[in-house]
N, C-alpha and C positions, 0 to 999 in steps of 0.2 A: 658572542651569540648572533649579536649583528653581521660579524666576520663571516662566521659560518655558514651564517644564511646566504648571504649574497654568492659567497663561493659554491654551496649549492645551488644557487640560480645559475650560475654561469657555466657549471658544468652540465646542468641540464639541458642550458641553450646550445652548447656545442655539441653536446648530442644530436639535440633534434637537428641543427644545422647538419652534421654529419648524413644523419639517416634521409635528410632531404636531399642531400648531395650525390646518397646512392640510389633513393627513389627517381631523382632524375636522369640517373648513370640507366640507370632498368628500365627506363621506358621506351617501347618499343620504336625503333628506326623510323623515318617517315617509308613509306613504300617509295619503290622504284619500276619504271617503265621504261626500257628501252627500245626504240625503235631504230630498228637496221636496215641497209638499203634502201633507204628514201630519197628523193627529188624534191629540194625545198623551194614554194616559193614563199617569199620570207615576209609580203603584206607591203612590197613598197618595187623591188625587183624588176625589171622587164624580162627576167631572164631565169632560168630555174638553177640551185646549184644542188648539182649530179650525185650520188651516190656518198651520200649524209648519212651520219646517226645521231642521234638523237634521244639525252635521257632526260627522262623526267625524274624529277624526287619529290613529294609530296603534292604541292598544286603549282609549283612554278618548272620551268623549265633549267634545267641545272646544268647543261653541257651541249653544245654543238659541235662537232668532229668530223672530218671527211677518213680520219682514221679511227681504229678501238677506242672505247673509253670503258676504263672501269665502271665496275658493279658490283653489286651484291649476289652474293652465289640467291638471293630468294627473290630476285630482283625479277619483274613479268619480261621478255623478249619478244618482241614483235615483227618477224620480217616483213619489211614494207614490200617486199620482192619488185622494188623500180618504180612505185607509184608516188603519187605527190602528198608530201606533209604540209599544209598550208595552215595558216592561223584557222580557227572556226570562224564563223560568218557573224557581222554584227548589223540589223536594223535599227537604224534611227529614229524610226516613226512608225510604231506599232497602236494599236489598242485593244489593249488584251481581255479587259471587260466590256465590249460592247459586240452583243451579238448580233444587233440589226433586229429583224430586216432594215427596218425604218426608225430613226429618232423618236415619233410619237410612241410606236408600238414599246419600246425599252421604256421611255415615260411612264405609260399608261399599266403595262403589262407584267413588268420585270420586279421580281423581289430578289433582295441580295444574294438569295439561295441560287436563282437564276443567275445572275451575275459571277458570280464566284464560280460554279460549275465551268461555265462557259472559259472563264479566265482559266482556271484548272488545266482543261482541256488543252485552252489554244496555246498554253506556255510548252505543253507538252510538244504537239505539234510543231511550236518553231524548233525547239531543239530538235526532232527530229527530221527538220529538214537542213539542220546545216549548220543555225544560229546558235550561238553559246552566250550569245549577248544581245538583248534589246532595251531600245530606251522606248519608254510609254508614254506617247505626247498628250496625257489624257486622259484621266477616267481612274488609274489604277493609283492607292495609296499603296503605303509598306506593308500590308498584311499579307498579299500576296509574294511579294519577296520574300519576307520572314519563312515563309511557309516552303518556298524554294530553295533558300539558303539553309534552311533548317533539315533538308531533307523528305521533308512532309510531303512534298509534290514534286514531281520533276520538269523543268524547267529551265530556260537560260538565266545568265544574270541579268538582272532586272534595272533601270535606270525610272524613275516612276517619278510623273510630274506633279501629282494629286489632281486637283479638282482643275477643269478646264477654267480661266480667269476670262470675263466675257464681260459683256454690258447687255442691258435688257434689249429686246428683239435683234440681238448680234448673232454670230456662230453658235456660241454656247449658250444659248438660251433658250434649253429643251421643255420648259413646261409647257403643258397644256394652251390651246388659243384662248381659253377663256380665263385664265388663271391673274386672280389681280395682282396688282403691284404687289411686292414684298411678299407673296405667298412662296411659301417653301415646296420645292417640287423635291422626287423623289430623287434625282439628280443630285441638287443640293445637301438634302438631307444625309446623303453617302457619299460626301463631297467625294460626288466625279464632276461637277461641275457648280459654277457659284457666278450667280448673277451679280457684279461688282461694278458700280456705277460712280466715280468718283474717286480723287486720288485714297481719301481715308478710307473707303471701302477697299480699293486695291491694298492698301498696306494689310489690314485686317486680314484679308483671305490669304496673301502673300506668307504671311507670318503662319497663318492657320495651317496651309499647305507643308509648311517646312517641318510643322510639329506633328503632321503626320506623315512623315518620313519620306518628302520631295526628296530627290537630289538635285532637282532644276526646274523652272518654272514655265508655264505655257499660257501666251497671253493670245484671246483669238482677237488680232488686228485687222483684220478685213474682214468681208463676209465671206460664203461659201454654198455651196452648191445644196449638198443634203441639208439644207436646215431651212424651218421654215420660214422664216422673216425677215431675211437679211439677202438684198442684193449679193453678189459676190462682189460689187466695185464699190459696196459701201466702207468708209473708214471709222473703224467700228471701236477705236481708241483714240484717245487724244492723248498729246504730247506728253503732258503732265500724269496723265495714270499709265501710263508707256515707261516712264523715266521713274515713277511709283514701285512696280513691279522691279526694275534694275534696280536702283536703292536698296530695298531689302535682298534681293539675290546678291548684292556685294556684301551686303552686310554678312551674310553665310560664306563667303568667296567662292559663290558657285555664279550661274548665270542664267535669262531667260530667252525663250526661244519663242518666237513668235508666227502665227498664221497669219501669210503678209500673200496675196495674189497680185494686187496693181504696182506698177513701178513708183511711184508715190508713197504709197505704203512702203513697200521694201526701203526704200531712202530714209525716211521717216523713222522706221524701226531702228535702223542701223546707228544713224545720227543718234538716236536715244540712248542707245547703247547695248541694244540686241545682239547679242554674237551668236545665233541660228536662227537663218531663216528657212521656215518650213513653205513648203509649195514652190514658192519665186517663182510662179509660172510667167512672169513680165520682164523676168531678168535679160540683162543685156550689156555692153561692155563698162557703159558709166556706175551701173551695179558691179560691178566685177571691182573695177579698180576702188570704190569705195570698200568694199568687204575685206581687201586685202590691206588697204591700210587700216580698217579697225578688229582685223583678225579674225572676220567672220567666218560662219559655214553655210554651206547649203545645202539641202535636203528636200529631194523632188521626186513624186510617185510620178512615174514616168507611165505609167496606164494611163496618165491623163490626156496621154496623146494618141491613143489608142483607141478605134474604132470601137470596140466594144464597149467602150466606158457608158454606153448608152442603155447596155443591160443589166447594169447592178439595179436589183431590185429597188435601193434606196434613191434611185434616179430615175428608172424608167417606170417605177409604179407612182410617184407623185409628181404632177402635172410643172409646177411649179420648180421643182429639181431639174426637170427635165428643158426645162426652156431655159432655164441659167446656166444649164451643162453644155447645151451647144451652143448659147451667148461667149461662155468662158470659152470654148475649143478653139473657136474663129480668132479669139483675143490674143489667145496664147502662143500662136502657131510660129513665132520665132525663137522659144526658148533653144531647141536642140541646136540652131543653128550658133547663136549667140552664146551655148555653152562651150560649142566647139573651137569658136574663134574666140572666145577669153574664159578659158578654164580657170574655173577657182577650184577653191577644196568642197568636194561637193559628197554628203553620205548618201548611204543606200536609203531606200523610203518605201515602205510597202501600204502603210495607212485603208488596211484591210479592216471592213467590219461587218460582222455576218459570222454565217455557219461556216465552221472547220472545215470542212471538205472544200468550200468555195474559198476561203481564204488560202490553204493549201494550193490550190490553181492559181491564185492570183498573186503568190510566192514564185514560182516558177516562172510566172511569165514575167514576172516585174526581173527578175533574176537574166530573163531572157532580152527584153528589151535595153536592160543597163547595156550589157554586151556590143547589141546589135545599135543602138543610137552611139556611143562611145567606145567600141573598141572593148576584147577580154580584158587585156590589163587595166584601163582606167574604172572599168566595172568593177574587176577583184580589188582595186586601191580604194575605192569608194565602199565595199563592202566590209572591208578588214582596218588598213590601217588609220585609213581618216575616219571611220568611226571609232574606234581606239581613240583619235586624238578627241573626237567630240565631248566621247565619255569622259575622259580626263577633266574637262574644261568643268565638272562638277568640283572640282577641288579639294585640298586638302583633307575638308571635315566631312561635306556632306556626298564625296565619291562613296559609296559605300564600298567599293574593292582597290583599298589604297597599296596594295602588297606589291604591283606588277603591273605591265603593261598590258595593254589589251589590240589584239588585231594585227600584231607582230606575231613570227617567230624569232627572239632573240633569247638570249641567257639571263634571266632573273625575271623573264614577260611572263606570264599566267599560263598555265599548263592548258589552254584552251584551242584545240588543235581538230584537223578533219584532215583524215587518209582519202584519198579519191583516186579512182584508176586516171588513168592518161595524164594530159599537159593541161589543164586550166587557160593557161595563157594561149593554148591554141584551139581548143574545145571546150566551148565555157559549159556543154553540157554536163560535163561530168560532176559538175556542182548541184545536178537537178534544176535546169530549165526547161521551158516547154516553150513552143512557137504559139500554143493556141492560149486561149481563155476561158471563155464560159465553153466551148464546145470540146475541150481538152476531155482527153478519157478522166476517171478519177483516179487522184495520184495514188501512189504508196503512201504507207504510212513513214516510208525515208527513201528518197532513192538507191536505189542499188547500187551504182557509181559512187557513193558516199560510203567507204567502207566500215571508216570507225570515225566515232564522234567522242571526242575526251572534253571534259570541261571541267575547271578547278582539278585536275589530275584523275579524273574518275572518268573510267570508260561507262558510255551508255550506250554505245552501238560496237559492237564488230562481229565484221564478219568474214576477217582474215584469222587463220590459226596463230594460237599463242603459245612459244615456246616454254 
């Protein structure tokens, strides 16, 4: 009896296995898209590879060839017509969840619905401006990322940092002026900013950020301009506090990014183990040497060097912020020359807080400044392959997109691509730049010269005919 029962079970299992194999074989193959007759900027090279074909299968780039590429009969074929196929753009410093116009207004008058709706609209705007990946530098947890990745809303790949980590009276203290010590704020309730003083508080908040889906940590080291209580020159974190954040990030296999203005702050952060310097306006060649030694990156909002800086509402409408902005601008005048003299790996950085249309204008202007200051090739590398390297620093476990590389056109990389009119190495305007900022006309929903936007193998914009 036992032998017959075991034989029956074995037969049943073999049938199930056989059916499973048949079901697997019957699954629909991954969709294919073949781009023909395109010139490729691969994210690193200083010249285009001309007359190329690119096959996308599923969400990855399957094949790149100058010759014909075999495809299935059901593949979508898009003739690039000699246009440039390049990696989707990457912005390493955004704040999708911060609607502005000032920090006090967001603290006092914004509900979670206001913030979520703004984040949804902001995410779609970034994607349609050609950004297929963004790193949120404080304010966003994993909820927005999950909504994008599940297809509920439209947006780029998102690397969230969770709550800003800073001290009382520092650049992440958004509480009302009269808030007593230890009082919960709107931003702390939503884990958008946490007041953390001392190593133990940093350890707890850092762990909580990862629990909330952060892919890296953001510490507010220096003071800032658009914040109420902190001079930009202040040292807002002790070395043990920075090291505490780095220790937790190391345990998760990822890294810390630090809001750092002064040279001393930058050096302190790098020596404490920080891998990504944000803003870094006091950059010089000594900083560059240490960055190379530590394997670190820098991302800088170049609009900080533009005259229009003083017209930002969060600066213009707050006397203390306007005073700080003027002081900071005078102190940081050597950044561009120093970066040209001693270049390091630099990511693209917009750092817009405010209305969707205002941020679209700032994005176009930031793209323009990147090329105007450093040349088209360096600007494009910062917006593509360097951004992908920064994303990859989140490591094997905390990287939400571990299957392929970002910011490059390579076989096996993610199929995050844009197709643009013309050659961006010669004319950066084809990726949607503007020489004006606040006085620019209302920007289009998406630059006309960006003809195709594909993220994760899915086309979100196509103004070219498909065959």
